[in-house]
N, C-alpha and C positions, 0 to 999 in steps of 0.2 A: 961764589963767583961762577963756577961751572954750572950749577943748577940754574942760575939766572940766565946764563947764555943759552941753555937748552930750552928754557921757556920762550925766549925770543925766537929761536929757530923754529920751535913747534908752532908758535903763533904765525910766523911768516909762512910756513908750509900750509897751515890751515887757511889763511887768507888767500894764498895762491890757488889751492884746490877749490875753494868757494868761487873765486873769480873765474877760473877755467871752466867749471861745470855750471855756472850760473845760466848761460843761454839754454842749456838742456833742461834743467828743472824749472826754470821760470816759465817756460812756454807750455807746461803740462796742465795749466788751468783751462778754463773755458776760453775758446777762441771767439773773436768778434763775429757777428753774423755777417756773412757775405752780402754784398750789395745786391739790390734788386735791379736787374738790367732791363731796359726797354728796347725792343727792336725798333719801334717807331717806323715801321715799314711804310714808305710813301705809297700813295695810290698807284702811281705809275712807277713800278720798279724796273731797274735795269736788268733784273734777272727774270726769267720766265717761270721759275719754280721757287717755292719758299723753303727750300732745304739748303742748309749750309754746305759749304764745300767738303768738309769732313765732319765727323761726329763731334758732339759737344765736348766730350772728354779730351779728344785730340786738340780741338781748338782752344780750350782753356789752358792747356799746358804747352802747346807747341806752335801757337799761331805766329809768334814772333820769329821763330826759326823758319817757318814756312814763308813768311813775308820777306825775310832776308834772302832766302834761296830764290824766291820769285824775282826779287830785285836784281840779283846777280845774273840769273839765267835770262831774264827778259831784256835787261838793259845791256849787259856785257856780252851775252852769247846769242841774242836774238831769238831765243826759244820763248814763244808767247803763249803756249797752251799748256795747261796743267791737267793731268788725268788723275782724278780722285781715286780713293781706294775702292769705290764701288763702280768705277769705270766711266763716270760722267766726266765731261771735258769742260774746263773753264778757261777764260782768258786770265793770264797772270797780270792782274791789274787791281790795285786797291780801289780806284774809283770805278772801274768797269765791272768788278765782281762784288767785293766786300761792301762797299758803300751803298749798294742797291738795297740792302736790308738794314745795315748798321749806319743809318744816315744821320743820327743825332749823336754827335761826339760827346756832348755833356752828359747825356742820359745813358750812353752805352760805354763808350771807350773810357771816358774820364772816371766814371764811377769805379770801374774795376782797377784801372791803373792807379788811382789814388788809394784804393783799398790795400793794394800790395806795395805801394810806395815806389813806383817806377815812373820815369819820365821818357816815354818813347819819342823818337825823333821823326816819326812819319810825316808830321805836318811842318817840318822844316822845308820839305819839298812839295808836298801835296797841299791843295787848298782844303781848308776846313769846310765840311759840308755846311751849306747855308751862308757862308761868308760872301759868296759872290752876289747874293741877293741883297745883302745889307748895304 
């Protein structure tokens, strides 16, 4: 009876350890290929230069924090200008800055957001690029 009890306890512990560590060892294989992103820069851009506000690594990892900070600072505090790390100055505006180059939501924003499984709320307030023309 005691031996059977210890087998059940050992099995339970093994299942628990496998369940807890599963996310760590499952993701060690090959990761899916990141999506190809299209800038789809319109002929008449809202921006005068074709360089992003910050470097690519920063924008890939922190653009949402940047946009949330812009929202709070511009709308709630009235601070409308952003100084980039290299000293360039931009308007804190999704439509006035970002959408000048990233104008195709489906081929730029959606590809990356779908890849990482997030649903941003930007377009709850902002007009989707190209929707006005439709």
